[in-house]
C-alpha positions in Angstrom: -29.4 -5.9 -5.1 -27.0 -6.6 -2.2 -26.1 -3.8 0.1 -22.5 -3.8 1.0 -20.6 -1.7 3.5 -16.8 -1.4 3.0 -15.3 -0.7 6.4 -12.1 1.3 6.1 -10.2 4.2 7.4 -11.7 7.5 6.1 -12.2 7.4 2.3 -10.9 10.9 1.6 -7.7 12.7 0.6 -4.8 12.4 1.2 -4.5 9.2 -0.9 -1.5 7.9 1.1 -2.9 4.8 2.9 -3.0 1.5 1.0 -6.1 -0.2 2.4 -8.4 2.8 1.9 -6.8 3.5 -1.5 -7.6 -0.1 -2.6 -11.2 0.0 -1.3 -11.7 3.4 -3.1 -10.4 2.0 -6.4 -12.3 -1.3 -6.0 -15.6 0.5 -5.3 -15.2 2.8 -8.3 -14.6 -0.1 -10.6 -17.6 -2.0 -9.2 -19.9 1.0 -9.1 -21.7 0.1 -12.4 -22.6 -3.4 -11.2 -26.4 -3.3 -11.0 -26.4 -6.2 -8.5 -24.4 -4.3 -5.9 -25.1 -1.2 -3.7 -21.8 0.0 -2.3 -21.5 2.1 0.8 -18.2 3.8 1.6 -17.2 5.5 4.9 -15.9 9.0 4.1 -14.8 12.2 5.6 -17.1 14.7 4.0 -18.2 14.3 0.4 -15.6 12.9 -1.9 -16.1 14.3 -5.4 -14.0 11.6 -7.1 -16.6 8.9 -6.2 -19.2 8.0 -8.8 -22.8 8.9 -7.9 -23.8 5.2 -7.7 -21.7 4.8 -4.6 -23.4 5.8 -1.3 -21.1 7.9 0.8 -21.6 7.5 4.6 -20.0 10.6 6.1 -18.7 8.8 9.3 -15.4 10.5 9.9 -14.3 14.1 10.7 -10.6 13.7 10.0 -8.5 11.9 7.4 -5.0 13.2 8.0 -2.1 11.2 9.6 -2.8 8.4 12.0 -6.2 6.9 12.6 -6.8 8.3 16.1 -9.0 6.9 18.9 -11.9 9.3 18.3 -12.2 8.3 14.6 -12.1 4.6 15.6 -15.0 5.2 18.0 -17.0 6.9 15.3 -16.4 4.0 13.0 -17.5 1.4 15.6 -20.5 3.4 16.6 -21.6 3.7 13.0 -21.2 0.0 12.4 -23.2 -0.8 15.6 -26.0 1.6 14.7 -26.3 0.3 11.2 -25.5 -3.4 11.6 -28.9 -4.5 10.3 -28.8 -2.3 7.2 -26.3 -4.3 5.1 -26.3 -7.7 3.5 -22.5 -7.9 3.5 -20.0 -6.0 5.7 -16.5 -6.1 4.1 -13.6 -5.2 6.5 -10.4 -3.7 5.0 -8.0 -3.5 7.9 -5.5 -5.6 9.8 -7.4 -7.3 12.6 -6.4 -6.6 16.2 -7.5 -8.2 19.5 -9.6 -5.1 20.3 -11.4 -4.6 17.0 -12.0 -8.4 16.4 -13.5 -8.7 19.9 -15.8 -5.7 19.4 -17.0 -6.9 16.0 -17.5 -10.5 17.0 -19.4 -9.7 20.2 -21.3 -6.5 19.5 -21.4 -5.6 15.8 -21.5 -8.7 13.7 -25.0 -9.4 12.4 -25.6 -13.2 12.4 -28.2 -12.7 9.6 -25.7 -11.0 7.3 -22.4 -12.0 5.9 -19.0 -10.6 6.6 -15.7 -10.6 4.7 -12.3 -9.8 6.0 -9.6 -8.7 3.5 -6.5 -9.3 5.6 -3.5 -7.5 4.1 -1.0 -9.0 6.5 -0.7 -11.4 9.4 1.2 -9.9 12.4 3.0 -13.1 13.3 5.5 -10.9 15.1 2.7 -9.8 17.5 0.4 -12.8 17.8 0.7 -16.5 18.5 -1.0 -19.0 16.1 -3.9 -19.4 18.5 -4.3 -15.6 18.7 -4.2 -15.3 14.9 -7.1 -17.8 14.7 -9.1 -15.8 17.1 -8.7 -12.7 15.0 -10.4 -14.2 12.1 -14.2 -13.7 12.3 -15.4 -13.4 8.6 -17.6 -15.8 6.8 -14.8 -15.5 4.2 -11.2 -14.5 4.7 -9.4 -12.9 1.7 -5.6 -12.6 1.9 -3.3 -10.5 -0.2 -0.8 -13.3 -0.6 -0.5 -17.0 -0.9 2.0 -16.7 1.9 -0.8 -15.6 4.3 -3.3 -18.0 2.8 -1.1 -21.0 3.4 -0.5 -19.9 7.0 -4.2 -19.6 7.8 -4.9 -23.0 6.1 -2.2 -24.5 8.3 -4.0 -23.2 11.4 -7.2 -25.0 10.3 -9.0 -22.0 8.9 -10.7 -23.3 5.7 -12.7 -20.3 4.5 -9.7 -18.6 2.9 -9.2 -17.2 -0.6 -6.3 -15.3 -2.0 -7.0 -12.2 -4.2 -4.2 -9.9 -4.9 -4.9 -6.2 -4.4 -5.7 -4.3 -7.5 -4.5 -1.0 -8.9 -5.8 1.3 -11.6 -3.4 0.7 -14.6 -4.7 3.8 -16.4 -3.5 6.0 -13.5 -0.4 4.0 -12.7 1.2 3.9 -16.2 4.4 5.3 -17.8 4.1 9.1 -18.3 6.5 11.9 -18.8 6.2 14.1 -15.8 9.8 15.3 -15.4 9.5 18.1 -17.9 7.0 20.0 -15.9 8.5 19.5 -12.4 10.5 22.3 -10.8 12.3 20.0 -8.3 14.1 17.9 -10.9 16.2 18.6 -14.0 15.9 16.4 -17.1 19.4 15.0 -16.6 18.9 14.2 -12.9 19.1 10.5 -11.9 16.2 10.3 -9.5 15.9 7.5 -6.9 12.5 7.1 -5.4 11.9 5.7 -1.9 8.3 5.4 -0.8 8.5 3.5 2.5 8.5 4.4 6.2 10.5 6.6 8.5 10.5 4.4 11.7 9.2 1.0 10.6 10.6 -1.7 8.3 14.3 -0.9 8.9 15.0 0.8 5.6 15.4 4.5 6.2 19.0 4.4 7.5 20.1 2.1 4.7 18.5 4.4 2.1 20.3 7.5 3.4 23.7 5.6 3.7 23.4 4.3 0.2 22.5 7.7 -1.2 25.5 9.3 0.5 27.7 6.7 -1.3 25.9 7.0 -4.6 26.0 10.8 -4.6 29.8 10.7 -4.5 29.8 8.7 -7.8 26.8 10.1 -9.6 26.8 14.0 -9.4 23.3 14.2 -10.9 21.7 11.8 -8.3 18.7 13.0 -6.5 16.6 11.2 -3.8 12.8 11.4 -3.9 11.3 10.7 -0.5 7.6 10.0 -0.7 7.3 9.0 2.9 4.5 9.9 5.2 5.1 11.6 8.6 2.4 9.8 10.5 3.3 10.6 14.1 5.8 12.1 16.5 8.3 9.3 16.0 8.2 9.8 12.3 8.7 13.5 12.7 11.7 12.9 15.0 13.2 10.5 12.5 12.7 12.9 9.6 14.6 15.6 11.6 17.4 13.1 12.1 17.5 12.3 8.4 17.5 16.0 7.5 20.4 16.7 9.9 22.5 13.8 8.5 21.9 15.0 4.9 22.8 18.5 5.9 26.1 17.4 7.5 26.9 15.6 4.2 26.0 18.6 2.1 23.3 16.6 0.4 20.1 18.3 1.6 19.6 20.1 -1.7 19.7 16.8 -3.5 16.7 15.4 -1.6 13.0 16.2 -2.3 10.5 15.4 0.4 7.0 14.6 -0.9 5.1 14.2 2.4 2.3 16.8 2.4 -0.2 14.4 0.8 -0.8 16.9 -2.1 0.5 14.8 -4.9 -0.5 11.9 -7.1 1.8 8.9 -6.4 1.7 8.0 -10.1 3.4 11.3 -10.8 6.0 10.6 -8.1 6.9 7.2 -9.6 7.1 8.7 -13.1 9.4 11.5 -11.9 12.0 8.8 -10.9 14.4 6.7 -12.9 14.3 3.9 -10.4 12.4 3.0 -7.2 13.8 1.2 -4.2 12.3 -0.8 -1.3 15.3 -2.2 0.7 13.3 -3.1 3.8 14.7 -5.3 6.6 11.3 -6.6 7.7 7.6 -6.2 6.8 6.2 -5.9 10.3 3.1 -3.8 10.1 3.3 -3.5 6.3 0.9 -5.2 3.8 2.2 -8.5 2.3 2.1 -6.9 -1.1 3.3 -3.3 -0.6 1.4 -1.3 -3.2 4.3 1.3 -3.4 6.3 -1.5 -5.1 3.5 -2.7 -7.4 2.5 0.9 -8.4 6.1 1.7 -9.3 6.3 -1.5 -11.4 3.1 -0.5 -13.1 4.7 2.8 -14.1 7.5 0.7 -15.7 10.1 1.7 -13.2 12.9 -0.8 -12.3 12.6 -1.7 -8.6 15.3 -2.7 -6.2 13.8 -4.8 -3.5 14.9 -6.9 -0.5 14.9 -10.7 -0.8 13.0 -11.4 2.4 10.5 -14.4 1.9 7.3 -12.4 2.1 8.4 -10.3 -0.9 9.6 -13.1 -3.0 6.1 -14.1 -4.0 5.8 -11.2 -6.4 9.5 -10.2 -7.1 11.9 -12.1 -9.3 15.0 -11.4 -11.4 12.7 -10.8 -14.4 10.8 -7.9 -12.8 13.1 -6.4 -10.2 16.6 -6.4 -8.7 16.8 -8.3 -5.5 19.3 -7.5 -2.8 20.1 -8.9 0.7 18.1 -7.2 3.4 20.2 -4.7 5.4 23.1 -4.9 2.9 23.9 -1.2 2.1 26.8 -2.3 -0.2 24.5 -4.3 -2.4 21.9 -1.6 -2.4 24.6 1.0 -3.5 25.9 -1.4 -6.2 22.5 -2.1 -7.5 21.7 1.6 -7.9 25.0 2.2 -9.6 24.5 -0.7 -11.9 21.0 0.6 -13.0 22.4 4.1 -13.5 25.1 2.8 -15.8 22.8 0.6 -17.8 19.8 2.4 -19.2 18.8 -0.5 -21.4 18.6 -2.8 -18.4 16.4 -0.2 -16.7 14.1 -0.2 -19.7 13.9 -4.0 -19.9 13.2 -4.4 -16.2 10.5 -1.7 -16.4 8.7 -3.3 -19.3 8.8 -6.7 -17.6 7.6 -5.2 -14.3 4.6 -3.5 -15.9 3.7 -6.7 -17.8 3.8 -8.7 -14.6 1.5 -6.1 -12.8 -1.0 -6.2 -15.8 -1.3 -9.9 -15.4 -1.7 -10.0 -11.6 -2.8 -6.7 -10.2 -5.1 -5.0 -12.7 -8.1 -3.6 -10.8 -10.4 -4.6 -13.6 -9.6 -8.3 -13.1 -9.5 -8.0 -9.3 -12.9 -6.3 -9.1 -14.4 -9.2 -11.2 -13.1 -11.6 -8.5 -14.7 -9.5 -5.8 -17.9 -9.2 -7.6 -18.1 -13.0 -7.9 -17.4 -13.2 -4.1 -20.2 -10.7 -3.3 -22.7 -12.4 -5.5 -22.0 -15.9 -4.3 -21.5 -15.5 -0.5 
């Protein structure tokens, strides 16, 4: 039996951070594999985890940003236990600091290491720096886009495995009837993005102001985390703008972490992801894939990194930063319920073929058993 440590941010509620959510789902699906002993780094005891998974209570906090004290706890645990595991599997975007520490102090030369790299920060690092950030015996990317980049840098030990989601949780369900924030005839537009990153927030608000003038029943669902002071300031700015336009009562903020994202997607009629860039975001943003899995039509920017998994068959593509196109796409979907239904069905089918956690976990099991 191979002992495997999954190195992540705190595995604990709130379930609002993609890398730990994926590790959590992956571990649950692999927990019955008799050849693997899985260890997760948690904040306290997580009741949702199967008994077969060993919970290492490393962290003392799991809210908001991953602060310096929690990072030190993580590194100290890895250092203290580096001889305990056959495989250490890292689920985070590498930086100069954490890669240097792991390579020089934590990595056990008698064990194997895997890096699942959700994105390459080409906006921050040169090609040579990117190469130096890769230390695993195997590098797993979320996208072919990232895989091809690493191969072009001469890194050969690269494999692409898409992130997986639980299609039983993320599935079409009727949740509107029991929700006090939305009426049955509301046209709900969901945005699950960022306040200060990705360049989408101002476009979302501007488009909603335009849409509200033409769709009286329009409501905006904002499932957006407030992770730090900058986010809090931006939220205050957004609230003030909505108030000035007499639209604050038409917006519902889901940002306390006390919700199931599958319910949020299912409350909506459509989901939007009109980002201008993907700096700091995973190559495959799970908020898009999860909405697709719930059979929701998605409006998405046509930037290259997103075109790997979005097409005219499973989503509506718009030019990044084009508020007029975003507004027009929302109005088009509102006026054509059959188009919404067709897109939603195609989107879920696409996710079933590419992002089902059951298939993804089989790929990871093969990796663990062969490395």
